[in-house]
C-alpha positions in Angstrom: 65.3 28.7 43.7 62.1 30.3 45.1 61.9 27.4 47.6 65.5 28.0 48.7 64.8 31.7 49.3 61.7 30.8 51.4 63.6 28.2 53.5 66.7 30.2 54.3 67.4 28.3 57.5 67.3 24.9 55.9 69.5 26.2 53.1 72.0 27.5 55.6 72.1 24.3 57.6 72.7 22.1 54.5 75.4 24.4 53.2 77.2 24.6 56.5 77.1 20.8 57.1 78.4 20.2 53.6 81.2 22.7 54.1 82.3 21.0 57.4 82.3 17.5 55.8 84.2 18.6 52.7 86.7 20.6 54.7 87.7 17.7 56.9 87.6 15.2 54.0 89.8 17.4 51.7 92.3 17.9 54.6 92.5 14.2 55.5 92.9 12.9 51.9 94.8 15.9 50.5 97.5 16.1 53.2 98.3 12.4 52.8 98.9 12.8 49.0 100.3 16.4 49.0 102.9 15.8 51.8 104.9 13.5 49.4 105.3 16.1 46.7 108.0 18.3 48.2 110.2 15.4 49.0 109.7 13.7 45.6 110.4 17.0 43.7 113.6 17.6 45.7 114.7 14.0 45.5 114.5 14.1 41.7 116.2 17.5 41.4 119.1 16.6 43.7 119.4 13.1 42.3 118.9 11.5 45.7 120.5 8.2 46.6 118.2 5.2 46.4 120.5 3.3 48.7 123.1 4.8 51.2 125.6 2.1 52.1 128.2 2.3 54.9 131.2 0.0 54.3 133.5 -1.3 57.0 136.9 0.3 57.3 139.3 -0.9 54.6 136.6 -2.2 52.2 136.8 -1.0 48.6 133.6 -0.6 46.6 132.9 -3.0 43.7 130.8 -2.9 40.5 127.1 -3.6 41.3 124.6 -4.7 38.6 121.6 -2.4 38.1 123.4 0.7 39.3 122.8 3.7 37.0 124.9 6.2 39.0 127.1 6.1 42.1 129.1 8.4 44.3 131.8 7.8 46.9 133.5 6.3 48.7 133.3 9.1 51.2 135.0 8.7 54.7 132.5 8.6 57.5 133.7 10.2 60.8 132.6 10.0 64.4 132.6 13.6 65.6 132.5 13.4 69.4 130.6 16.5 70.3 129.0 17.2 73.7 125.3 17.0 73.0 124.0 16.1 69.6 125.1 13.1 67.6 126.6 14.0 64.2 127.2 11.8 61.3 130.1 13.6 59.5 131.0 12.8 55.9 134.1 14.1 54.1 133.3 15.3 50.6 135.4 17.6 48.4 132.4 19.3 46.8 128.6 19.2 47.2 127.7 18.2 43.7 128.1 14.9 41.9 126.2 12.2 40.2 124.3 11.2 43.3 123.0 13.2 46.3 123.7 16.8 45.1 123.8 18.7 48.4 122.2 22.1 48.4 124.2 24.8 50.3 121.5 27.0 51.8 123.7 29.4 53.7 127.4 30.3 53.5 129.7 28.1 51.5 131.2 24.6 51.3 134.0 23.5 53.6 137.4 23.6 51.9 139.9 23.7 54.8 140.8 21.2 57.5 139.3 23.4 60.2 135.9 24.0 58.6 132.6 22.3 58.8 129.2 22.5 57.1 126.2 21.8 59.3 123.0 20.1 58.0 119.8 22.0 58.4 117.9 19.0 59.7 117.9 19.9 63.4 121.4 20.8 64.9 122.1 24.4 64.1 124.9 26.8 64.8 125.3 30.4 63.4 127.8 30.9 60.6 131.2 31.8 62.0 130.7 30.0 65.3 133.2 27.4 66.4 132.4 24.0 67.8 134.9 21.9 69.8 135.0 18.2 69.9 135.8 16.2 73.0 139.3 15.7 71.7 139.8 19.5 71.7 139.6 19.9 67.9 138.0 23.2 66.9 136.0 23.6 63.6 134.5 26.7 62.2 130.9 26.6 60.8 131.2 28.0 57.3 127.9 26.8 55.8 124.5 25.2 56.2 123.5 22.5 53.7 120.6 20.2 52.9 120.7 16.6 51.7 117.4 15.2 50.5 118.8 11.7 51.1 119.8 12.5 54.7 123.2 11.0 54.1 124.9 13.1 56.8 124.2 15.7 59.5 127.5 17.5 58.8 130.2 17.6 56.1 133.9 18.4 56.2 136.6 18.6 53.6 138.7 15.5 52.9 141.7 17.4 54.3 140.1 17.3 57.7 140.1 13.5 57.9 143.6 13.2 59.3 143.0 16.0 61.7 139.8 14.6 63.1 140.5 10.9 62.9 137.9 8.5 64.2 137.0 7.1 60.7 134.2 4.6 61.0 134.2 3.4 57.4 133.2 4.8 54.0 129.9 5.8 52.5 128.7 4.7 49.0 125.7 6.3 47.4 123.8 4.4 44.6 120.9 5.1 42.2 119.3 2.1 40.6 117.3 1.5 37.5 114.5 0.0 39.6 114.1 1.2 43.2 110.4 2.3 43.4 109.2 -0.3 45.8 110.6 -1.8 49.0 111.1 -5.2 47.3 113.1 -3.5 44.5 115.3 -1.7 47.1 115.8 -4.9 49.0 116.9 -6.6 45.8 119.3 -3.7 45.1 120.8 -4.1 48.6 121.2 -7.8 48.1 123.1 -7.1 44.9 125.5 -4.7 46.7 126.1 -7.3 49.5 126.7 -10.0 46.9 129.3 -7.9 45.1 131.3 -7.4 48.3 133.1 -9.7 50.8 131.0 -11.0 53.6 130.5 -8.5 56.4 131.7 -5.6 54.3 128.3 -3.8 54.5 128.1 -2.2 58.0 124.7 -0.7 57.3 122.4 0.5 54.5 119.5 2.9 54.4 116.7 2.9 51.8 115.4 6.1 50.3 111.9 4.9 51.1 112.7 5.0 54.8 113.9 8.6 54.4 110.8 9.4 52.4 108.5 7.9 55.1 110.2 10.1 57.8 109.7 13.1 55.5 106.0 12.6 55.2 105.4 11.4 58.8 104.7 15.0 60.1 101.9 15.5 57.7 100.7 11.9 58.1 100.2 12.6 61.8 97.3 14.8 60.8 95.5 12.2 58.8 93.9 10.0 61.5 92.2 12.8 63.4 91.1 14.6 60.2 89.6 11.3 59.0 87.7 11.1 62.3 86.3 14.7 61.8 85.5 13.9 58.2 83.4 10.8 59.3 81.7 13.0 62.0 80.9 15.6 59.3 79.5 13.0 56.9 77.4 11.4 59.6 76.1 14.9 60.5 75.4 15.6 56.8 73.3 12.4 56.5 71.3 13.2 59.6 70.7 16.9 58.8 70.0 16.6 55.1 67.7 13.6 55.6 65.7 15.5 58.4 65.6 18.7 56.4 64.2 17.1 53.3 61.8 14.9 55.3 60.5 18.0 57.0 60.2 19.8 53.8 58.1 16.9 52.3 55.9 16.9 55.4 55.3 20.7 55.2 54.6 20.6 51.5 52.2 17.7 51.4 49.3 19.7 49.9 51.6 21.4 47.4 52.9 18.1 46.3 49.4 16.9 45.7 48.6 19.9 43.6 51.8 19.5 41.5 50.9 15.9 40.9 47.4 16.9 39.8 48.9 19.4 37.4 51.0 16.6 35.8 54.3 16.4 37.7 55.7 12.9 37.8 56.8 11.2 41.0 60.4 11.2 39.7 60.1 14.9 39.0 58.9 15.6 42.5 61.8 13.6 44.0 64.3 15.4 41.8 63.0 18.8 42.9 63.5 17.9 46.6 67.0 16.5 45.9 67.8 19.7 44.1 66.8 21.7 47.2 69.5 19.8 49.0 72.2 19.7 46.3 72.2 23.4 45.4 73.1 24.7 48.9 75.3 21.6 49.4 77.3 22.4 46.3 77.8 26.0 47.5 78.9 24.7 50.9 81.1 22.1 49.2 82.9 24.9 47.2 83.5 26.8 50.4 84.7 23.7 52.2 87.1 22.7 49.4 88.6 26.2 49.5 88.9 26.1 53.3 90.5 22.7 53.2 93.1 23.8 50.8 93.8 27.0 52.7 94.0 25.3 56.1 96.5 22.7 54.7 99.0 25.4 53.7 100.7 25.8 57.2 101.3 22.0 57.3 102.7 21.8 53.8 104.7 25.0 54.3 106.9 23.3 57.0 107.6 20.4 54.6 108.4 22.8 51.8 110.9 24.7 54.1 112.5 21.4 55.0 113.3 20.4 51.5 113.6 23.8 49.8 110.7 23.2 47.4 107.7 25.4 46.7 104.3 25.2 45.3 103.1 22.2 47.4 99.3 22.1 47.5 96.5 19.6 47.7 96.1 17.9 44.3 93.1 19.1 42.3 91.8 15.6 41.8 91.8 15.0 45.6 89.7 18.1 46.1 87.3 17.0 43.3 87.0 13.5 44.6 86.4 14.6 48.2 83.9 17.2 47.3 82.1 14.9 44.9 82.0 12.1 47.5 80.3 14.4 50.1 77.8 15.7 47.5 77.0 12.1 46.6 76.3 11.4 50.2 74.0 14.4 50.4 72.2 13.4 47.2 71.6 9.9 48.5 70.4 11.2 51.8 68.0 13.7 50.2 66.8 11.1 47.7 66.0 8.6 50.5 64.0 11.3 52.4 62.2 12.5 49.3 61.0 9.1 48.2 57.9 9.6 50.4 57.0 12.7 48.2 57.1 10.5 45.1 55.0 7.8 46.6 52.2 10.1 47.9 48.9 9.6 46.2 47.5 12.8 44.6 44.1 12.6 46.3 45.5 11.7 49.7 48.1 14.5 49.5 45.5 17.2 48.6 43.1 15.9 51.3 45.6 15.6 54.1 47.3 18.9 53.4 49.3 19.9 56.4 47.5 17.9 59.0 49.8 16.4 61.5 48.4 12.9 61.3 47.7 10.6 64.2 48.7 11.8 67.7 51.5 9.8 69.3 52.9 9.7 72.7 49.8 10.4 74.7 51.0 8.0 77.4 54.1 10.2 77.8 51.9 13.2 78.2 49.7 11.5 80.9 52.9 10.4 82.7 54.5 13.8 82.5 51.3 15.4 83.9 51.7 13.4 87.1 55.2 14.7 87.8 55.7 17.4 90.3 56.7 19.9 87.6 55.1 23.1 86.2 52.7 22.3 83.4 54.7 23.9 80.6 57.8 21.9 81.5 55.7 18.7 81.6 54.3 19.4 78.2 57.8 20.0 76.9 59.2 16.8 78.3 56.4 14.7 76.7 56.7 16.4 73.3 59.7 14.2 72.0 57.5 11.1 72.2 54.9 12.6 69.8 57.5 12.8 67.0 59.8 9.8 67.5 61.6 10.0 64.1 62.3 13.7 64.4 63.3 13.2 68.1 65.7 10.5 67.0 67.3 12.9 64.5 67.7 15.6 67.1 69.2 13.0 69.5 71.8 11.8 66.9 72.7 15.3 66.0 73.3 16.2 69.6 75.2 13.0 70.2 77.5 13.7 67.2 78.2 17.2 68.5 78.9 15.8 72.0 81.2 13.2 70.5 83.1 15.9 68.6 83.5 18.0 71.8 84.6 14.9 73.8 87.0 13.8 71.2 88.5 17.2 70.6 89.0 17.8 74.4 90.7 14.4 74.9 92.8 14.9 71.8 94.1 18.3 73.0 94.9 16.9 76.5 96.7 13.9 75.1 98.8 16.0 72.7 99.9 18.2 75.6 101.0 15.2 77.6 102.7 13.7 74.5 104.6 16.9 73.9 105.9 16.9 77.5 106.9 13.3 77.2 108.7 13.9 73.9 110.6 16.9 75.1 111.5 15.3 78.4 112.1 18.8 79.6 110.0 19.9 82.6 113.0 21.6 84.1 112.7 25.2 85.2 116.4 26.0 84.7 119.2 24.3 82.9 123.0 24.7 83.2 125.3 24.0 80.2 129.0 24.1 79.6 132.0 22.0 78.6 132.0 18.5 80.2 134.9 19.1 82.5 133.4 22.3 83.9 129.9 20.7 84.4 131.1 17.7 86.3 131.5 19.4 89.7 128.5 21.7 89.3 126.1 19.6 91.3 127.3 20.8 94.8 126.8 24.4 93.7 123.4 23.7 92.3 122.1 21.8 95.3 123.4 24.5 97.7 121.4 27.2 95.8 118.3 28.3 97.6 115.2 27.2 95.7 116.6 24.0 94.2 114.1 21.1 94.5 115.8 18.5 92.3 118.6 18.3 89.7 120.2 15.8 87.4 123.0 15.9 84.9 123.2 14.4 81.5 126.1 13.7 79.1 125.5 12.7 75.5 127.6 11.1 72.8 126.9 9.3 69.5 126.8 5.6 69.7 126.9 2.8 67.0 125.6 -0.7 66.9 126.1 -3.6 64.5 123.7 -3.4 61.6 122.6 0.2 62.3 123.9 2.6 59.7 123.3 5.9 61.5 124.7 6.8 64.9 122.2 7.2 67.7 122.2 9.3 70.8 123.5 7.7 74.1 122.6 9.7 77.2 124.3 9.1 80.6 122.2 10.4 83.5 123.6 11.5 86.8 121.0 11.6 89.5 117.2 11.1 89.5 115.5 12.2 86.3 112.1 10.6 86.9 110.5 14.1 87.5 111.5 15.5 84.1 108.8 14.1 81.8 110.2 10.6 81.0 107.3 8.2 80.3 107.7 4.5 80.1 105.9 2.5 77.4 106.8 -0.8 78.9 109.3 -2.2 81.4 110.8 0.0 84.0 113.4 2.8 84.4 117.0 1.7 84.9 118.2 1.5 88.5 121.7 0.0 88.3 124.9 0.4 86.1 124.6 -1.6 82.9 120.9 -1.2 82.7 119.3 1.1 80.1 116.0 2.2 78.6 115.6 2.9 74.8 113.2 4.4 72.4 111.1 2.6 69.9 113.3 3.6 66.9 116.4 2.2 68.5 114.7 -1.1 69.4 113.3 -1.4 65.9 116.7 -0.6 64.2 118.6 -3.1 66.4 115.8 -5.7 66.6 116.1 -5.7 70.3 113.3 -6.2 72.9 112.9 -5.2 76.5 114.9 -7.8 78.4 117.6 -8.2 75.8 121.3 -7.3 76.1 122.8 -5.3 73.3 126.4 -4.4 72.5 127.1 -0.8 71.3 130.1 1.4 70.9 130.4 4.9 72.5 133.5 6.8 71.4 135.0 3.5 70.1 134.6 1.9 73.6 132.4 -1.2 73.7 129.4 -1.0 76.1 127.0 -3.8 77.1 123.5 -2.6 77.9 120.7 -4.6 79.4 117.4 -3.1 78.1 115.0 -3.0 81.0 112.3 -0.7 79.5 111.1 1.2 76.5 110.9 5.0 77.0 108.6 7.2 75.0 110.8 9.4 72.9 111.4 10.3 69.3 115.2 10.5 68.8 115.8 6.8 68.8 118.3 7.1 71.6 119.4 5.1 74.7 119.4 6.3 78.3 121.5 4.8 81.0 123.2 5.6 84.3 126.3 7.7 84.3 128.2 4.8 86.1 127.6 2.7 83.0 129.9 5.0 80.9 132.2 6.8 83.4 134.0 8.7 80.7 130.7 10.3 79.5 130.7 13.3 81.8 127.7 15.6 82.3 127.6 18.6 79.9 124.2 19.8 81.1 122.3 20.0 84.4 118.5 20.3 84.6 116.9 21.8 87.7 113.5 21.8 89.2 112.6 24.7 91.6 110.5 24.7 94.7 107.1 26.3 94.5 107.1 30.1 94.4 110.7 30.4 93.3 111.2 33.0 90.6 113.1 31.4 87.7 114.9 34.6 86.6 116.0 35.6 90.1 117.2 32.0 90.7 119.1 32.0 87.4 120.9 35.2 88.2 121.9 34.0 91.6 123.1 30.6 90.2 125.2 32.3 87.5 126.9 34.4 90.2 127.6 31.2 92.2 129.0 29.5 89.0 131.2 32.4 88.1 134.6 31.2 86.8 133.5 27.7 85.9 132.8 28.3 82.2 129.1 27.4 82.9 125.9 29.4 82.3 122.4 28.9 83.7 119.3 29.8 81.6 115.6 29.6 82.5 113.6 27.1 80.5 111.3 28.9 78.1 108.7 26.1 77.6 108.0 26.8 74.0 105.0 25.3 72.3 105.7 22.9 69.5 104.5 24.5 66.2 103.1 21.2 65.1 101.1 20.9 68.3 99.7 24.4 67.8 98.6 23.6 64.2 96.9 20.4 65.3 95.1 22.2 68.2 94.1 25.0 65.9 92.6 22.6 63.3 90.8 20.7 66.1 89.2 23.8 67.5 88.2 25.0 64.0 86.6 21.7 63.0 84.9 21.2 66.4 83.3 24.6 66.4 82.1 24.0 62.9 80.5 20.7 63.8 79.0 22.3 67.0 77.5 25.0 64.8 76.0 22.4 62.5 74.6 20.4 65.4 73.0 23.4 67.0 71.6 24.6 63.7 70.3 21.1 63.0 68.5 21.1 66.4 67.1 24.6 65.6 65.9 23.5 62.2 64.1 20.5 63.5 62.5 22.5 66.3 61.3 25.1 63.8 59.7 22.3 61.7 58.0 20.9 64.9 56.7 24.3 66.0 55.3 25.1 62.6 53.5 21.7 62.6 51.8 22.4 65.9 51.4 26.2 65.8 47.7 25.8 66.3 48.3 23.9 69.5 50.6 26.6 70.6 47.8 29.1 70.0 45.4 27.0 72.1 48.0 27.0 75.0 48.3 30.8 74.8 44.6 31.2 74.7 44.4 29.2 77.9 46.8 31.5 79.7 50.3 30.3 78.8 52.7 33.2 79.2 55.7 33.9 76.8 58.1 32.8 79.6 56.2 29.5 80.0 56.3 29.0 76.3 60.1 29.4 76.3 60.3 26.9 79.2 58.1 24.4 77.3 60.3 24.6 74.1 63.5 24.2 76.0 62.2 21.4 78.1 61.3 19.5 74.9 65.0 19.2 74.0 66.5 19.1 77.5 66.0 15.4 78.0 67.1 14.7 74.4 70.2 16.8 75.0 71.1 14.9 78.1 70.6 11.5 76.4 72.6 12.7 73.5 75.5 13.5 75.9 75.2 10.0 77.4 75.6 8.6 73.9 78.1 11.0 72.5 80.7 11.1 75.4 81.5 7.4 75.2 81.7 7.6 71.4 84.1 10.6 71.7 86.3 8.7 74.2 86.4 5.7 71.9 87.5 7.9 69.0 90.2 9.4 71.1 91.5 5.9 72.1 91.6 4.9 68.4 92.8 8.1 66.7 95.6 9.3 69.0 97.5 5.9 68.9 97.0 6.0 65.1 98.5 9.5 65.0 101.5 8.3 67.0 101.9 5.2 64.8 102.0 7.5 61.8 105.1 9.0 63.4 106.6 5.5 64.4 105.8 5.8 68.1 104.1 3.5 70.6 101.8 5.3 73.1 101.6 4.3 76.8 98.2 4.3 78.4 99.2 7.1 80.7 99.2 9.5 77.7 95.7 8.4 76.7 93.9 8.3 80.1 93.1 12.1 80.2 89.4 12.0 81.1 89.2 12.7 84.8 85.9 13.2 86.7 85.9 17.0 86.2 86.7 16.8 82.5 84.0 14.2 82.0 81.5 16.3 83.8 82.4 19.3 81.6 82.2 17.4 78.3 78.9 15.8 79.4 77.4 19.3 79.5 78.1 19.6 75.8 74.9 17.7 74.8 72.5 19.9 76.8 74.4 23.0 75.7 74.0 22.1 72.0 70.3 21.4 72.5 69.9 24.7 74.4 71.7 26.7 71.7 69.5 25.1 69.0 66.3 25.8 71.1 66.8 29.4 72.0 65.7 31.0 68.7 62.7 28.7 68.1 61.6 29.3 71.7 61.8 33.0 71.2 59.8 32.8 68.0 57.1 30.7 69.8 57.0 33.1 72.7 56.4 36.1 70.3 53.7 34.4 68.2 50.4 36.1 68.6 47.5 34.0 69.9 45.1 35.0 67.1 47.7 34.4 64.4 48.5 30.9 65.8 44.8 30.0 66.1 44.1 30.9 62.5 46.9 28.6 61.3 45.9 25.2 60.1 
C-alpha cells in the first residue's frame, strides 16, 4: 500500500485503463444477454404464441399433435388506410389461452365502429377517428400490446361484415417443444400436415419476433466489443509498461529485499499486487458504469414490452470484470518476471543505473539537422529507450485508432439515419388521397419550391408472406430525398420497383426477379430492379404501376435561403379549401442514434484519457531515469523553455508515427463494425454509407496522435523545466 501511495500516477493510470476496459466489456456482453429478458418475461406472462398461422379463406382448423394450447380462428382483415399498413384481427376479447393482449390505454373494442391500435409504431390519440379508403370510419378506443406481434390493430367480430376484405383466419399455437428453430419448424410441418395442401397462407415463428425484439440492443454489441478490445489492448500496454518501469526504478530495492530473504516468487507477487489493487478498484467503477450506461438502452426495450427490472445479469458483470483483471494480472506478471530473475548481487550493484547507452547514432544524426539543439536532443531520445518508445507508440496508435473509429462511426450513423428515414424534405403536405392528387400544380407554383414528389401507400400481400408489407407508389422524382441503393438501380418505368432487404428475404426474391403481389385485392406484377436501403420491408414503384393508389402526401425541397415557416404559411393559404395541410419537417434525431453517439463519445474520451496518461507515465519514468543528464543540460545553459521543447520533441515523432498506424486501424474497424451493427438489425449497407473519410476528416483525425502525445508530455515537460540544476545533479 505504501508503494501505491508513492506512485499515485501509475496507480491512477492502471485504475483508469481497467475501468475503461471493464465498462466496454460489461456493456458489450451484458446488453446482448439482458436485452432478451424483457421479451422473455412478457412472452411467458402473456402466454405468447409459438407459431402464428394464417389460413386461407374458408379453411377450418384441425387438431395438431404437440399443441398444448391454441386460440382462434380469428378473421384477418385488410384495412385499406392511407399511409401505414395495418394487419387487423377480429377478436371478441383480449384474453385467452394464447396471446393474452395487454390493453395499455383505453378499453377493448366492442362495437362495429371501434378499433384498438397496437403500440408498436402506428399511433392515434384515443377518441380520434380513422377513415379507410372505402369511406368506413372507426373510432380509436384503446391501445394494446401483443408480445407475439400477431396484429397491428384489433376490431370486434361485429365489425367484420362492415369492413369486409377478409384475407383469411389466424390461428395461434403453443407447443410442448418450441425452444429452437428446428423444433418450431417441426411444429409448422405438423400444422401443414394436419390441413389440406395450400391451406397455410403464412406462418411466423416466435423466434423471429424475439429476434426483432432484441435487434435494437444487439445493434450496440459490435461497436462495444470493438471498444472493449481497444480497452483490453490498452490495459496490456499500460500495465506492462508501468510494472516494467517500476521494476527498473526499484532494482536496488529488489536486491536488498532478496538479500533479506524475499523469494523471487514473492517479489513477482508484490509487483502483480501493485497492478491488481488499483485495477480491482477501477474494475468496480467500470462494472458500475457499464450497468448504469446500459439502462437507457434497456429502458426502451422495457417500455416496448411493459416489463420492468431489466438489467445486466450479475454473472455477466462478474465474468467481464474477472476477465479484464485476469488480463491485467497476466500483463503485470510478464513484466514483473524480470524482478524475480534478477541476481541479488547484480541488483544491489547496479542500483538505478541506466545501463548501456543506446541510440548514439540517432543523436549524431539529429545533431546534423538544421534544428535547435534541444529539439534535436528530443528527436533522438526515443532511440535510447526502444522498448519504452514502442509502448508509447502503441498507446498513441490505440488512441488514434479510437478517435478515427469513433469519428467514422458517428458519420456513418448520421448517413444511415438519413437513408432509413428517407426524409430530407423541408416541408410535407398531407391529406385524403382525393384532395392530394391535384396538389402538385399549387406546390410547384409556390415561390421557393425546388423539387416535390407525391407518395401513396397501401398494404400489400404476397404468396407465402404472412404479414402485409407497405407498397409505396411515387409520383415524380424522389431521388433527392435520401433514398440509397444497396444494389441495382432506381425504377424508371411502370412495372419496375425497388424493395428493401426484408421484403426480398421474406419472398425469396432477388434483384432482377419478377414478383406477383396484391394491393387492395388487385394483382400487381413488379420487376425488381434494385434493393433500396430501408427498414420497413416495403416496396417502392412508380405511380403509373398502380394508378388507383393516389398520392396522400407530398414532400417538398426548398431553394436555398427559403424560410420553412414562411413557406408553409403561404402554401397553406394557397391550399385553402382542399382539405390539405402543409407542415415544416422537424428533422428529429433518432433516440437510438443519440444513445449510440453518446456511448461512443464517452468511451472515446475515456480511451483518450488513458492513452494520454499512459504517455505521461512513461515520460515521467524516462525523465526520472535521466534526471542527472537533465541537470547537466541545465548546467550547460539549457533554459526552461528549451527543456520543454526537448521533452515535447521526444514524443512528437512518436505521436506522428502513432497516427500513421492508428488511423488505418480505425478505418478498418469502422469498415468491419458498422456493417456488423447493420447486420444485427437485418440490413445490408451500401458502400456509400461507409465511405465517410474525406481528405479534411482524415487530416483532422491524423492530428489525434500528435495531440495525444502532446497532452501526455505537457506535465512531464513542466516538471523537467522546474527541476533545479543542483537537485538534478545530486540525483544518481
